[in-house]
C-alpha positions in Angstrom: 67.5 101.5 112.4 67.2 103.0 108.9 69.2 106.0 110.0 72.0 103.8 111.4 72.1 101.8 108.3 72.3 104.9 106.1 75.1 106.4 108.2 77.0 103.1 107.9 76.7 103.2 104.1 77.7 106.8 103.9 80.7 106.2 106.1 81.8 103.2 104.0 81.4 105.2 100.8 83.4 108.1 102.2 86.2 105.8 103.3 86.3 104.1 99.9 86.5 107.5 98.1 89.1 109.1 100.3 91.7 106.4 99.8 94.1 107.5 97.1 95.7 105.2 94.5 99.3 104.2 94.7 101.5 106.3 92.5 105.0 105.3 91.3 107.9 107.3 89.9 111.4 106.5 88.7 114.1 108.7 90.2 117.6 108.9 88.7 120.8 110.6 89.6 124.6 110.4 88.9 126.7 109.0 91.7 129.2 111.3 93.4 130.6 108.6 95.6 134.4 108.1 94.8 133.9 104.3 94.5 131.1 104.6 91.9 131.8 108.1 90.5 129.8 108.8 87.4 127.5 105.8 87.5 123.7 106.3 87.0 121.6 105.3 90.0 117.9 104.5 89.6 115.3 104.2 92.3 111.6 103.2 92.0 109.5 105.2 94.4 105.9 104.1 95.1 103.5 105.6 97.7 100.0 107.1 98.2 98.8 110.6 98.5 100.9 113.0 100.5 103.5 110.4 101.3 104.2 110.2 97.5 104.5 114.0 97.2 106.8 114.1 100.2 109.1 111.4 98.9 109.4 113.1 95.5 110.3 116.4 97.2 113.0 114.6 99.2 114.5 113.0 96.2 114.4 116.2 94.2 116.1 118.1 97.0 118.9 115.6 96.8 119.5 116.3 93.1 117.5 113.4 91.8 115.3 113.7 88.7 112.0 111.9 89.1 109.5 111.0 86.4 106.0 109.6 87.0 105.3 106.1 85.7 
């Protein structure tokens, strides 16, 4: 019984430590759409862990400039 209880505590602690905090960044670019040509566009990007990193890469590949908040 002690062994099972210890394993449950270790599993819970590991799960709590492995969840990453949500990170946010502000991404900006200048519009190249003829209807809004030259206007600055701003987007707030929030996610956790690898999802955050992937979103930032996608925005930066699209000529956006992202700064962490």
